[in-house]
Each structure stands twice: as C-alpha cells, then as structure tokens.
N, CA and C atoms as an extended XYZ file, in Angstrom:
243
Properties=species:S:1:pos:R:3:atomname:S:1:resname:S:1:resid:I:1 pbc="F F F"
N       -16.903       -6.876      -18.347 N   MET     1
C       -17.816       -6.479      -17.287 CA  MET     1
C       -17.862       -7.523      -16.179 C   MET     1
N       -17.796       -8.779      -16.539 N   PHE     2
C       -17.853       -9.850      -15.552 CA  PHE     2
C       -16.650       -9.805      -14.606 C   PHE     2
N       -15.462       -9.499      -15.116 N   LYS     3
C       -14.260       -9.421      -14.282 CA  LYS     3
C       -14.387       -8.317      -13.240 C   LYS     3
N       -14.969       -7.215      -13.603 N   VAL     4
C       -15.133       -6.099      -12.668 CA  VAL     4
C       -16.036       -6.503      -11.514 C   VAL     4
N       -17.095       -7.213      -11.774 N   LYS     5
C       -17.998       -7.658      -10.717 CA  LYS     5
C       -17.286       -8.584       -9.740 C   LYS     5
N       -16.470       -9.472      -10.224 N   ILE     6
C       -15.733      -10.399       -9.360 CA  ILE     6
C       -14.767       -9.639       -8.468 C   ILE     6
N       -14.080       -8.673       -9.021 N   ILE     7
C       -13.131       -7.873       -8.233 CA  ILE     7
C       -13.860       -7.097       -7.152 C   ILE     7
N       -14.988       -6.497       -7.473 N   ILE     8
C       -15.753       -5.740       -6.485 CA  ILE     8
C       -16.241       -6.652       -5.369 C   ILE     8
N       -16.729       -7.828       -5.701 N   ILE     9
C       -17.185       -8.778       -4.683 CA  ILE     9
C       -16.022       -9.209       -3.807 C   ILE     9
N       -14.868       -9.453       -4.400 N   ALA    10
C       -13.693       -9.849       -3.628 CA  ALA    10
C       -13.262       -8.728       -2.682 C   ALA    10
N       -13.291       -7.487       -3.151 N   LEU    11
C       -12.923       -6.366       -2.296 CA  LEU    11
C       -13.914       -6.185       -1.148 C   LEU    11
N       -15.205       -6.325       -1.439 N   ILE    12
C       -16.217       -6.186       -0.391 CA  ILE    12
C       -16.058       -7.291        0.643 C   ILE    12
N       -15.856       -8.554        0.187 N   SER    13
C       -15.688       -9.633        1.161 CA  SER    13
C       -14.445       -9.477        2.000 C   SER    13
N       -13.351       -8.990        1.434 N   SER    14
C       -12.150       -8.809        2.245 CA  SER    14
C       -12.350       -7.680        3.242 C   SER    14
N       -13.106       -6.654        2.873 N   PHE    15
C       -13.397       -5.565        3.805 CA  PHE    15
C       -14.260       -6.074        4.954 C   PHE    15
N       -15.269       -6.875        4.652 N   LEU    16
C       -16.142       -7.408        5.700 CA  LEU    16
C       -15.387       -8.334        6.644 C   LEU    16
N       -14.479       -9.126        6.122 N   MET    17
C       -13.709      -10.026        6.982 CA  MET    17
C       -12.776       -9.228        7.886 C   MET    17
N       -12.252       -8.123        7.385 N   LYS    18
C       -11.358       -7.285        8.175 CA  LYS    18
C       -12.106       -6.545        9.277 C   LYS    18
N       -13.373       -6.278        9.057 N   ALA    19
C       -14.148       -5.454        9.968 CA  ALA    19
C       -14.697       -6.227       11.168 C   ALA    19
N       -14.357       -7.498       11.329 N   GLN    20
C       -14.875       -8.275       12.444 CA  GLN    20
C       -14.136       -7.904       13.716 C   GLN    20
N       -14.832       -7.202       14.580 N   THR    21
C       -14.247       -6.761       15.837 CA  THR    21
C       -15.185       -7.094       16.991 C   THR    21
N       -14.645       -7.037       18.182 N   VAL    22
C       -15.429       -7.187       19.402 CA  VAL    22
C       -15.107       -5.999       20.300 C   VAL    22
N       -15.993       -5.727       21.213 N   VAL    23
C       -15.782       -4.630       22.148 CA  VAL    23
C       -15.131       -5.183       23.413 C   VAL    23
N       -14.009       -4.613       23.768 N   LEU    24
C       -13.311       -4.952       25.004 CA  LEU    24
C       -13.635       -3.843       25.998 C   LEU    24
N       -14.252       -4.193       27.108 N   SER    25
C       -14.612       -3.168       28.087 CA  SER    25
C       -14.380       -3.708       29.488 C   SER    25
N       -14.234       -2.808       30.428 N   GLY    26
C       -14.008       -3.238       31.795 CA  GLY    26
C       -13.870       -2.078       32.756 C   GLY    26
N       -13.407       -2.407       33.944 N   TYR    27
C       -13.281       -1.457       35.040 CA  TYR    27
C       -11.946       -1.745       35.722 C   TYR    27
N       -11.160       -0.722       35.979 N   LEU    28
C        -9.887       -0.884       36.675 CA  LEU    28
C        -9.987       -0.276       38.060 C   LEU    28
N        -9.490       -1.035       39.049 N   GLN    29
C        -9.477       -0.527       40.418 CA  GLN    29
C        -8.195       -0.928       41.106 C   GLN    29
N        -7.803       -0.159       42.104 N   ASP    30
C        -6.624       -0.442       42.902 CA  ASP    30
C        -6.897       -1.691       43.734 C   ASP    30
N        -5.961       -2.647       43.706 N   ALA    31
C        -6.156       -3.905       44.425 CA  ALA    31
C        -6.209       -3.696       45.937 C   ALA    31
N        -5.431       -2.769       46.454 N   ALA    32
C        -5.366       -2.557       47.898 CA  ALA    32
C        -6.546       -1.747       48.416 C   ALA    32
N        -6.840       -0.629       47.769 N   SER    33
C        -7.866        0.270       48.295 CA  SER    33
C        -9.241        0.059       47.674 C   SER    33
N        -9.294       -0.559       46.484 N   GLY    34
C       -10.572       -0.741       45.793 CA  GLY    34
C       -11.035        0.495       45.048 C   GLY    34
N       -10.238        1.558       45.068 N   GLU    35
C       -10.606        2.790       44.366 CA  GLU    35
C       -10.421        2.633       42.860 C   GLU    35
N       -11.270        3.316       42.104 N   ALA    36
C       -11.171        3.292       40.642 CA  ALA    36
C        -9.862        3.930       40.198 C   ALA    36
N        -9.241        3.354       39.179 N   LEU    37
C        -8.035        3.946       38.592 CA  LEU    37
C        -8.481        4.844       37.445 C   LEU    37
N        -8.607        6.133       37.747 N   ILE    38
C        -9.084        7.069       36.732 CA  ILE    38
C        -7.939        7.454       35.787 C   ILE    38
N        -8.283        7.562       34.531 N   TYR    39
C        -7.360        7.949       33.462 CA  TYR    39
C        -6.142        7.019       33.343 C   TYR    39
N        -6.333        5.744       33.679 N   ALA    40
C        -5.291        4.738       33.470 CA  ALA    40
C        -5.231        4.402       31.976 C   ALA    40
N        -4.081        3.956       31.509 N   ASN    41
C        -3.894        3.614       30.096 CA  ASN    41
C        -4.048        2.124       29.882 C   ASN    41
N        -4.727        1.753       28.804 N   ILE    42
C        -4.884        0.357       28.401 CA  ILE    42
C        -4.332        0.270       26.985 C   ILE    42
N        -3.363       -0.617       26.780 N   LEU    43
C        -2.712       -0.757       25.479 CA  LEU    43
C        -2.746       -2.211       25.050 C   LEU    43
N        -3.175       -2.457       23.810 N   VAL    44
C        -3.120       -3.793       23.223 CA  VAL    44
C        -1.834       -3.843       22.417 C   VAL    44
N        -0.815       -4.521       22.966 N   ASN    45
C         0.532       -4.483       22.390 CA  ASN    45
C         0.612       -4.997       20.961 C   ASN    45
N        -0.020       -6.103       20.650 N   ASN    46
C         0.122       -6.672       19.319 CA  ASN    46
C        -0.897       -6.102       18.327 C   ASN    46
N        -1.669       -5.121       18.738 N   TYR    47
C        -2.664       -4.511       17.863 CA  TYR    47
C        -2.350       -3.033       17.603 C   TYR    47
N        -1.584       -2.419       18.487 N   GLY    48
C        -1.197       -1.027       18.310 CA  GLY    48
C        -2.312       -0.047       18.607 C   GLY    48
N        -3.218       -0.434       19.472 N   SER    49
C        -4.329        0.434       19.816 CA  SER    49
C        -4.525        0.431       21.318 C   SER    49
N        -5.258        1.387       21.796 N   GLY    50
C        -5.524        1.439       23.217 CA  GLY    50
C        -6.496        2.540       23.557 C   GLY    50
N        -6.692        2.729       24.849 N   THR    51
C        -7.605        3.751       25.340 CA  THR    51
C        -7.233        4.092       26.768 C   THR    51
N        -8.037        4.908       27.386 N   SER    52
C        -7.849        5.271       28.794 CA  SER    52
C        -9.158        5.062       29.533 C   SER    52
N        -9.056        4.866       30.841 N   THR    53
C       -10.274        4.778       31.638 CA  THR    53
C       -10.863        6.172       31.799 C   THR    53
N       -12.143        6.211       32.077 N   ASN    54
C       -12.804        7.503       32.290 CA  ASN    54
C       -12.676        7.915       33.755 C   ASN    54
N       -13.405        8.925       34.150 N   GLU    55
C       -13.299        9.432       35.519 CA  GLU    55
C       -13.895        8.488       36.556 C   GLU    55
N       -14.503        7.380       36.110 N   TYR    56
C       -15.055        6.376       37.029 CA  TYR    56
C       -14.288        5.056       36.983 C   TYR    56
N       -13.247        4.982       36.138 N   GLY    57
C       -12.437        3.769       36.029 CA  GLY    57
C       -12.863        2.804       34.941 C   GLY    57
N       -13.864        3.156       34.152 N   TYR    58
C       -14.357        2.272       33.092 CA  TYR    58
C       -13.684        2.589       31.754 C   TYR    58
N       -13.556        1.554       30.912 N   PHE    59
C       -13.003        1.726       29.568 CA  PHE    59
C       -13.750        0.832       28.597 C   PHE    59
N       -13.679        1.161       27.314 N   SER    60
C       -14.304        0.372       26.268 CA  SER    60
C       -13.703        0.767       24.920 C   SER    60
N       -13.335       -0.227       24.116 N   PHE    61
C       -12.872        0.025       22.752 CA  PHE    61
C       -12.924       -1.252       21.950 C   PHE    61
N       -12.830       -1.136       20.623 N   GLU    62
C       -12.929       -2.290       19.727 CA  GLU    62
C       -11.556       -2.888       19.452 C   GLU    62
N       -11.530       -4.221       19.403 N   VAL    63
C       -10.319       -4.974       19.065 CA  VAL    63
C       -10.701       -6.046       18.043 C   VAL    63
N        -9.734       -6.576       17.305 N   PRO    64
C       -10.039       -7.624       16.329 CA  PRO    64
C       -10.599       -8.878       17.018 C   PRO    64
N       -11.575       -9.494       16.387 N   ALA    65
C       -12.168      -10.721       16.918 CA  ALA    65
C       -11.261      -11.916       16.632 C   ALA    65
N       -11.383      -12.938       17.439 N   ASN    66
C       -10.691      -14.223       17.242 CA  ASN    66
C        -9.178      -14.103       17.177 C   ASN    66
N        -8.598      -13.236       17.994 N   GLN    67
C        -7.143      -13.108       18.069 CA  GLN    67
C        -6.725      -13.071       19.526 C   GLN    67
N        -5.576      -13.654       19.804 N   LYS    68
C        -5.015      -13.537       21.144 CA  LYS    68
C        -4.430      -12.138       21.280 C   LYS    68
N        -4.728      -11.490       22.375 N   LEU    69
C        -4.268      -10.131       22.588 CA  LEU    69
C        -3.440      -10.051       23.859 C   LEU    69
N        -2.421       -9.243       23.832 N   ARG    70
C        -1.617       -8.969       25.020 CA  ARG    70
C        -1.979       -7.557       25.472 C   ARG    70
N        -2.605       -7.473       26.627 N   ILE    71
C        -3.117       -6.198       27.111 CA  ILE    71
C        -2.264       -5.713       28.271 C   ILE    71
N        -1.878       -4.454       28.204 N   GLN    72
C        -1.034       -3.838       29.229 CA  GLN    72
C        -1.782       -2.659       29.843 C   GLN    72
N        -1.797       -2.615       31.175 N   PHE    73
C        -2.431       -1.520       31.910 CA  PHE    73
C        -1.348       -0.721       32.604 C   PHE    73
N        -1.473        0.596       32.596 N   SER    74
C        -0.520        1.432       33.330 CA  SER    74
C        -1.256        2.628       33.915 C   SER    74
N        -0.731        3.090       35.042 N   HIS    75
C        -1.338        4.222       35.734 CA  HIS    75
C        -0.228        4.959       36.477 C   HIS    75
N        -0.231        6.252       36.365 N   LEU    76
C         0.785        7.059       37.019 CA  LEU    76
C         0.761        6.797       38.523 C   LEU    76
N         1.897        6.424       39.074 N   GLY    77
C         1.997        6.140       40.495 CA  GLY    77
C         1.748        4.690       40.844 C   GLY    77
N         1.436        3.849       39.850 N   SER    78
C         1.217        2.417       40.101 CA  SER    78
C         2.442        1.629       39.672 C   SER    78
N         2.649        0.503       40.316 N   GLN    79
C         3.798       -0.347       40.018 CA  GLN    79
C         3.429       -1.402       38.992 C   GLN    79
N         4.315       -1.657       38.028 N   SER    80
C         4.082       -2.715       37.035 CA  SER    80
C         4.287       -4.079       37.660 C   SER    80
N         3.513       -5.041       37.171 N   LEU    81
C         3.657       -6.432       37.642 CA  LEU    81
C         4.374       -7.263       36.609 C   LEU    81
C-alpha cells in the first residue's frame, strides 16, 4: 500500500510541474498604417502551438513557463522579416 501512495504522489507532482504555463497575449498592427492585423497567425515554433488574432488584432494563448520561445507572426499579404 505504501508503494502505491508514493507512485500517486510522484504522478501528481509531475503533472503539476508540467502544467506551469503563462498567458502570452498581445496586439498586432501594420507598422506603416497602424491598422490592426486581423486574423494573423501566431506560431510558437519550438512548442508546436499557436493561435490567430481576432477581428480587432488581439491574441491570447497559453505557453510553457520559464522557456525561451521562438514566435513567428504571419499575415496574408504581409512580407516576412
């Protein structure tokens, strides 16, 4: 019985450590015109996740905490830098 309790505690702690995330949010706008970039794509390359901006140019999603992230933005008709 004691071994089972240790395994359950270990599984719970590993789940809690994995669940540490932060919210990445922001606003995308065209540098020249200042207009919101609606439905632009945001991709976190080394995490395999992403989202899109809403109809006002805002986005928000969860990413792992305490990790360096490479974030890529793309929008139809925009040039990559």
